[in-house]
Every structure is written in structure tokens, then in C-alpha cells.
C-alpha positions, 0 to 999 in steps of 0.5 A: 329832454335832458342831456347827461353830462359825462364825467371827464376821463381821469387822465384828461382831468389830471392833464387839465389840472396840471396845465392850470396849475402850471399856468397859475404858477407861471402867471406872476412871473409873466406879470399876470395877476396879483402876486399878493392875492390869496391862492385859489383852492388847491387841485383835486386829489388826482393831480400831482402834489404841489411842489415844495418851496423852491422846487421846479414845477411840472415834474412828472409824478414819478420823477417828483417822487424820486426827487422828494425821496432823495430830499426826505432821505427815504430809501423805501420811497425812492425804490418805490418810485421805480418799476420792479424791472426798471433800469438805471444807468449811472454814468455807464454803470447799469443797475437792473431791477428795483432791488439793484436800484435800491442797493445803489441808492442806499450806497450812493444817493440817500444822504445826498442833496439833489437840487433840480435846476430846470427841466431841459426836455419834457415830452409825454412819459419822459423828462430830462432834468439839469440837477446838482447832486451833492453826495455828501450834502455839500459841494457836488456836481451838475448832472443830467437825469433823464427819466422814462416813466410809465404810469406811476413808476420810473421804468428807466433813468439815465444819469450823466454828468452835465457838459 
């Protein structure tokens, strides 16, 4: 009698791949493994893309899309990271819906530089980041960016100055 092996559900597979990816990324910092050894084969196409050089690993896919869109000065990608009915609160100013968020980003974000310092809160569907944002590309200020995500999109973002 043969027993068929059931395929792993996609969500569980993504979680497993992400966990293994983070473990491999943290292993050299923990003194495990050989930092000069060649990397293993990359994760499957269902996992989040690997972070850019200098990027903080472990960002949720929609949050990574936002960060990458700012870095790439890509207004369409930034707007596409949000749900149609998303809400963004920028230091008390509220923007309702993707179109309003797009207009805000065009006027205030695209052209700036965003650096993620660390993930300060991380739970399913939510991440809070400590970032440095420089609207003109230089200088800037520290801020907390809190993202709520659902599936592939951001449903809420709240941006506040860091204490």
C-alpha cells in the first residue's frame, strides 16, 4: 500500500521558507556556519523576494513593496502596495483610499530616501518599523511607520515621528 504525500499548503510553505531564510540570514551573526561559504539555492518563487543589500530582512511582502517603491522612486508601485480602501495617517493627517495615498506620495514621498533601521514590532498582519526618512534625499528625521496588511496589500499605515 502506498501513501500519497499531500502538498504543503501555500501559506504554510511561505511561512516555512521565510523562517528558513531568516534563520540562514541570522546564522553568520550568531556565529553559525561559514560566512564565506557559497549560499544555498534561493527560496521558491512563492516567498518574498530577497532583501536588497543593506535592507532589513523579515519585512512583510507589502511593506517590502512600499520600501522598495520609495527606493525606486516608483509611484505606481507605491500606490499598488495599498488596498483600494486603505487608510494612511501621516502625523495626524488622514488620507483615505489608494488615490489619495498616491497623491500624498507624489507630493511628499517620491524623491525622498527611506532607510529602515529596525522592525520594532512584528506580529501577523502588522509591522512597526523605526525608519529614517529624508524628503529631499538628505538629512531627514526618525519616524515610526506602522503597517497593517491583509494578503498582498497594506490596509492601514500610520506614520509618526520617533520619540
